[in-house]
C-alpha positions in Angstrom: 3.5 -19.3 2.2 2.6 -16.9 5.2 4.3 -13.5 5.5 3.4 -11.3 8.2 4.4 -7.4 8.7 4.8 -7.0 13.0 5.8 -3.5 14.8 4.5 -1.2 16.8 2.0 1.3 15.4 3.1 4.2 12.9 6.4 2.4 11.8 5.1 1.9 8.0 3.4 -1.7 8.0 0.3 -0.2 6.3 2.4 2.0 3.7 4.8 -1.2 2.8 1.9 -3.6 2.4 0.4 -1.3 0.4 3.6 -1.0 -1.8 3.8 -4.8 -1.9 0.0 -5.0 -3.3 0.9 -2.7 -5.8 4.4 -4.3 -6.9 1.8 -7.7 -7.1 0.5 -5.8 -10.6 3.6 -4.7 -11.9 6.3 -8.0 -10.9 5.3 -11.6 -10.6 7.0 -11.4 -6.9 3.7 -11.6 -5.3 1.6 -13.6 -7.7 -0.6 -15.5 -6.0 -0.5 -13.9 -2.7 -3.6 -12.3 -1.1 -2.9 -9.5 1.0 -4.6 -9.1 4.3 -5.5 -5.7 6.0 -4.8 -4.9 9.6 -7.3 -6.9 12.0 -7.3 -3.8 14.3 -9.1 -2.0 12.0 -11.5 -4.4 11.0 -12.0 -5.1 14.7 -12.7 -1.3 15.2 -15.1 -1.2 12.2 -17.2 -3.8 13.8 -17.7 -1.6 16.9 -15.1 -2.5 19.5 -12.8 -0.2 20.8 -9.0 -0.8 20.3 -5.7 -0.5 22.0 -5.9 1.7 25.1 -9.5 1.8 25.0 -10.0 -2.0 24.6 -10.9 -4.4 26.7 -10.9 -8.3 27.2 -13.2 -9.1 24.5 -11.3 -6.8 21.9 -8.3 -8.6 22.4 -9.9 -12.0 22.1 -11.5 -10.7 19.1 -7.8 -9.6 17.5 -6.4 -12.7 18.6 -9.0 -14.8 17.0 -8.6 -12.6 13.7 -4.9 -13.9 14.1 -5.9 -17.4 14.7 -7.9 -17.3 11.3 -5.6 -15.6 9.3 -2.6 -17.7 10.4 -4.4 -21.2 9.5 -6.3 -20.2 6.3 -5.0 -22.4 3.4 -2.8 -20.3 0.6 -0.2 -17.5 0.2 -0.8 -14.8 2.4 0.7 -11.3 3.1 -0.8 -10.0 6.9 -0.4 -6.5 7.4 -0.2 -7.8 11.2 0.5 -11.2 12.3 0.6 -13.1 16.0 3.3 -11.4 17.3 1.5 -8.2 17.1 -1.5 -9.8 19.1 0.9 -10.7 21.8 2.8 -8.0 22.2 0.0 -5.6 22.5 -2.0 -7.9 24.9 1.0 -8.3 27.2 1.9 -4.5 27.3 -2.4 -3.8 27.6 -1.9 -6.6 30.6 0.6 -4.4 32.3 -1.6 -1.8 32.2 -4.1 -3.4 33.6 -6.8 -2.9 30.6 -6.8 -6.7 30.1 -6.5 -9.8 32.4 -3.7 -11.9 32.9 -5.5 -14.9 31.6 -5.8 -13.1 28.2 -2.4 -12.4 28.1 -1.3 -16.0 28.8 -3.8 -17.2 26.3 -2.0 -14.8 23.6 1.4 -16.2 24.7 0.0 -19.7 23.9 -1.4 -18.7 20.5 2.0 -17.2 19.7 3.8 -20.4 20.1 1.2 -22.2 18.4 1.1 -19.9 15.6 4.5 -18.3 15.1 5.6 -21.6 13.1 2.9 -20.9 10.4 4.8 -17.8 9.5 7.6 -18.0 6.5 8.6 -14.6 7.1 8.1 -12.0 9.8 8.6 -8.3 8.4 9.6 -6.3 11.7 9.2 -2.4 10.7 11.9 -0.7 13.0 10.2 2.9 14.3 13.2 4.6 12.7 12.2 8.2 14.3 8.8 7.9 12.4 6.1 10.2 13.9 3.0 8.9 15.6 0.2 10.2 13.4 -3.5 10.4 14.1 -5.4 8.7 11.8 -8.3 7.9 13.9 -7.4 4.5 14.7 -3.6 4.4 15.9 -3.3 5.2 19.6 -1.2 8.2 19.6 0.2 7.7 23.0 4.3 7.9 22.8 4.6 6.2 26.2 2.7 3.3 25.0 4.3 3.1 21.5 7.4 2.9 23.2 6.1 0.0 25.5 5.4 -2.0 22.3 8.6 -1.1 20.9 10.8 -2.2 24.1 8.4 -5.3 24.3 9.3 -6.4 20.6 13.3 -5.4 21.4 13.2 -7.7 24.3 11.4 -10.8 22.3 13.9 -10.3 20.2 16.7 -10.8 22.4 15.6 -13.7 24.0 16.5 -16.0 20.5 13.6 -18.0 19.9 13.3 -20.8 18.0 11.4 -18.3 15.2 14.3 -15.7 15.1 15.6 -16.8 11.9 12.5 -15.8 10.2 12.6 -12.1 11.4 13.9 -9.8 8.9 14.5 -6.0 10.4 13.1 -3.3 8.0 15.0 0.1 8.3 15.7 3.1 6.2 13.6 4.8 3.9 10.3 3.0 2.5 12.7 2.3 -0.6 15.1 0.6 1.4 12.8 -1.5 3.0 11.0 -2.4 -0.1 14.3 -3.7 -1.6 15.0 -5.9 1.5 11.3 -7.4 1.0 11.9 -7.8 -2.8 15.4 -9.8 -1.9 13.7 -12.0 1.0 10.7 -12.6 -0.9 12.7 -13.5 -3.9 14.7 -16.0 -1.9 11.9 -17.4 0.0 10.1 -18.3 -3.3 13.2 -19.9 -4.7 13.3 -22.1 -1.5 9.7 -22.8 -2.1 10.0 -24.0 -5.5 13.3 -25.9 -4.6 11.5 -27.5 -2.0 8.3 -28.4 -4.5 10.7 -29.9 -7.1 12.6 -32.2 -4.6 9.3 -33.3 -3.4 8.1 -34.5 -7.0 
């Protein structure tokens, strides 16, 4: 199973991932799942500038991390998934920060990898304020461009749309939605495994 959070910066992805990993300790809902931190933080730790300070190399590095995360065998919950890689790369290309060919590559990678996701958890902005944690971009206009690109993607009705769950409300509201969707996903997976015996 592959579950990926996605959404603009400061929309609660890391908070929800942490809560899900804590839930693993007290509930069997996430038994057997490995939690994967945000790829951009890893890339930054390795000395690359990110977001508006990035470049082609940064985005290719980030996209290669998505490629690795989406093709590793096992049950994983990703802090960010290939949708993020694509959306951010497109927005950076529009600003001239990365080349069009990198944007095209991210689109091809999205097409190749999105089907590997069993569940895509989109964190709605819900008036969550930008916070400067030293990693995220705090450029409001850039954040809005990211949100707008997601909304445009969701309006285009791609084949993977049925995997997208929009998370809104309080953290507790979002967690209840996540628990419900994971339970259904696990039930469907168990049913398929039983049918294959």
